[in-house]
MDAnalysis code that builds the backbone (N, CA, C; Angstrom):
import MDAnalysis as mda
import numpy as np

u = mda.Universe.empty(192, n_residues=64, atom_resindex=np.repeat(np.arange(64), 3), trajectory=True)
u.add_TopologyAttr("name", ["N", "CA", "C"] * 64)
u.add_TopologyAttr("resid", np.arange(1, 65))
u.add_TopologyAttr("resname", ["MET", "SER", "LYS", "SER", "VAL", "GLU", "PRO", "LEU", "ARG", "GLY", "ASP", "ALA", "ALA", "TRP", "LYS", "ALA", "ALA", "LYS", "LYS", "GLY", "VAL", "SER", "ASP", "ARG", "ASN", "GLU", "GLU", "ALA", "TYR", "ALA", "ARG", "GLY", "ARG", "LYS", "ASP", "ARG", "ALA", "ALA", "LYS", "ASN", "THR", "ALA", "PHE", "ALA", "VAL", "ARG", "ARG", "LEU", "GLU", "GLU", "GLU", "ARG", "GLN", "ALA", "ASN", "ARG", "ASP", "LEU", "PRO", "ARG", "LYS", "ARG", "ALA", "ARG"])
u.atoms.positions = np.array([
    [158.898, 92.994, 169.530],
    [157.438, 94.117, 169.286],
    [157.828, 96.024, 169.785],
    [156.834, 96.227, 169.099],
    [157.327, 98.086, 168.924],
    [157.034, 98.148, 170.306],
    [157.525, 99.760, 170.322],
    [156.588, 100.522, 171.669],
    [155.261, 100.846, 171.160],
    [154.313, 101.172, 172.209],
    [153.172, 101.621, 171.699],
    [153.397, 103.358, 171.540],
    [152.615, 104.026, 170.489],
    [153.123, 105.425, 170.537],
    [152.015, 105.889, 171.736],
    [152.582, 106.643, 172.304],
    [152.351, 107.283, 173.625],
    [152.486, 109.051, 173.855],
    [151.638, 109.537, 173.877],
    [151.842, 111.178, 173.633],
    [152.953, 111.490, 174.728],
    [153.603, 112.550, 174.110],
    [154.764, 113.340, 175.154],
    [154.245, 113.627, 176.094],
    [155.168, 113.693, 177.295],
    [154.304, 114.585, 178.520],
    [155.627, 115.137, 179.235],
    [155.386, 115.479, 179.991],
    [156.167, 116.224, 181.109],
    [157.362, 117.382, 179.933],
    [158.484, 117.409, 180.597],
    [159.678, 118.159, 179.683],
    [159.495, 117.833, 177.886],
    [159.663, 116.426, 177.603],
    [159.122, 116.410, 176.173],
    [158.381, 116.994, 175.300],
    [157.651, 116.749, 175.978],
    [156.094, 117.481, 175.093],
    [156.360, 118.985, 175.336],
    [156.507, 119.453, 176.572],
    [156.661, 121.295, 176.412],
    [157.868, 121.792, 175.576],
    [159.004, 120.799, 175.352],
    [160.013, 121.117, 174.443],
    [159.811, 120.868, 173.037],
    [158.902, 120.121, 172.718],
    [158.033, 119.809, 171.018],
    [156.722, 121.252, 171.112],
    [156.503, 121.478, 172.193],
    [155.459, 122.598, 171.758],
    [156.362, 124.124, 171.531],
    [157.366, 123.988, 172.525],
    [158.422, 125.117, 172.240],
    [159.147, 125.206, 170.861],
    [159.165, 123.886, 170.139],
    [160.183, 123.746, 168.532],
    [158.789, 124.278, 167.826],
    [157.232, 123.489, 168.007],
    [156.559, 123.703, 166.980],
    [156.117, 125.386, 166.585],
    [156.197, 125.998, 168.299],
    [156.028, 127.690, 167.931],
    [157.104, 128.309, 167.495],
    [158.349, 127.503, 167.795],
    [159.195, 128.360, 166.985],
    [159.695, 127.837, 165.298],
    [159.049, 127.063, 164.816],
    [158.604, 126.974, 163.750],
    [157.835, 127.931, 162.835],
    [157.262, 127.286, 163.534],
    [155.845, 128.254, 163.218],
    [155.883, 130.060, 163.078],
    [157.082, 130.337, 163.962],
    [157.202, 132.068, 163.967],
    [158.520, 132.251, 162.868],
    [159.571, 131.489, 162.780],
    [159.985, 131.261, 161.839],
    [159.274, 131.582, 160.470],
    [158.513, 130.473, 160.311],
    [157.868, 130.256, 158.943],
    [157.447, 131.911, 158.517],
    [156.564, 132.483, 159.830],
    [155.507, 133.462, 159.926],
    [156.970, 134.878, 159.320],
    [158.102, 134.953, 160.116],
    [159.012, 136.120, 160.217],
    [159.374, 135.804, 158.187],
    [159.510, 134.720, 157.738],
    [160.117, 134.414, 156.870],
    [159.050, 135.203, 155.165],
    [157.757, 134.738, 155.608],
    [157.029, 135.116, 154.713],
    [156.778, 136.889, 154.863],
    [156.605, 137.221, 156.132],
    [156.510, 138.503, 156.252],
    [158.086, 139.444, 155.547],
    [158.766, 138.930, 155.275],
    [160.441, 139.509, 154.933],
    [159.896, 139.321, 153.255],
    [159.312, 138.129, 152.672],
    [159.434, 138.148, 151.461],
    [157.878, 138.998, 151.113],
    [156.913, 139.152, 151.228],
    [156.211, 139.682, 151.766],
    [156.246, 141.722, 151.662],
    [156.880, 142.055, 152.286],
    [157.812, 143.355, 152.749],
    [158.635, 143.742, 151.510],
    [159.321, 142.521, 151.216],
    [160.514, 143.111, 150.032],
    [159.474, 143.320, 148.465],
    [158.476, 142.386, 148.390],
    [157.442, 142.575, 147.491],
    [157.111, 143.935, 147.231],
    [156.734, 144.650, 148.304],
    [156.062, 146.078, 148.733],
    [157.021, 146.830, 148.373],
    [157.728, 147.007, 149.116],
    [158.878, 147.313, 148.921],
    [159.609, 147.908, 147.359],
    [159.706, 146.806, 146.752],
    [160.200, 146.590, 145.409],
    [158.813, 147.591, 144.474],
    [157.744, 146.956, 144.542],
    [156.687, 147.686, 144.163],
    [156.590, 149.378, 144.486],
    [156.788, 149.932, 145.441],
    [156.966, 151.224, 146.169],
    [157.671, 151.648, 145.011],
    [159.063, 151.182, 144.735],
    [160.367, 152.143, 144.433],
    [160.272, 152.017, 143.086],
    [159.401, 150.971, 142.597],
    [159.315, 151.258, 140.831],
    [158.329, 152.330, 140.637],
    [157.052, 152.107, 141.732],
    [156.161, 152.979, 141.257],
    [156.090, 154.567, 141.270],
    [157.432, 154.834, 142.314],
    [157.709, 156.564, 142.692],
    [158.649, 156.658, 141.600],
    [159.677, 155.441, 141.317],
    [160.812, 155.927, 139.870],
    [159.782, 156.222, 138.762],
    [158.602, 155.712, 138.481],
    [158.159, 156.194, 137.336],
    [157.406, 157.361, 137.773],
    [156.799, 157.492, 138.622],
    [155.996, 158.936, 139.021],
    [157.247, 160.031, 138.775],
    [158.506, 159.835, 139.317],
    [159.567, 160.761, 138.723],
    [160.118, 160.741, 137.892],
    [159.987, 159.949, 137.016],
    [160.079, 160.269, 135.246],
    [159.262, 160.820, 134.868],
    [158.028, 160.913, 135.400],
    [157.004, 161.801, 134.712],
    [157.097, 163.099, 135.146],
    [157.229, 163.298, 136.361],
    [157.078, 164.440, 136.487],
    [158.250, 165.266, 136.216],
    [159.850, 164.585, 135.643],
    [160.856, 164.825, 134.722],
    [160.493, 165.485, 133.596],
    [159.785, 164.550, 133.082],
    [159.171, 164.932, 131.703],
    [158.245, 166.210, 131.802],
    [157.431, 166.502, 132.652],
    [156.703, 167.559, 132.643],
    [157.104, 169.052, 133.212],
    [158.659, 168.728, 133.350],
    [159.159, 170.044, 133.689],
    [159.294, 170.964, 132.548],
    [159.242, 172.015, 132.146],
    [159.534, 173.125, 131.206],
    [161.175, 172.920, 131.080],
    [161.032, 172.959, 129.625],
    [162.394, 172.752, 128.801],
    [162.388, 174.290, 128.552],
    [164.574, 174.368, 128.551],
    [164.912, 175.190, 127.793],
    [164.759, 175.701, 126.228],
    [164.657, 176.602, 126.215],
    [164.834, 176.982, 124.318],
    [166.094, 176.896, 124.121],
    [166.516, 176.555, 122.847],
    [167.791, 176.746, 122.519],
    [167.398, 177.902, 121.789],
    [168.768, 178.741, 122.010],
    [168.888, 180.058, 121.345],
    [169.507, 180.219, 119.608],
])
């Protein structure tokens, strides 16, 4: 006959809760790093295009 499933108690319950929090934190950090990388990439692309546009608008030297 198998053991009946009882909720964890005491130290085991505390360790399980701590592991759950730790796992959720790691997921949140990973999600945050991914989002930040996407924002940084978008910012870099936008900035590069703005610099290119600004360089196109500069006056050119006339050939003599």
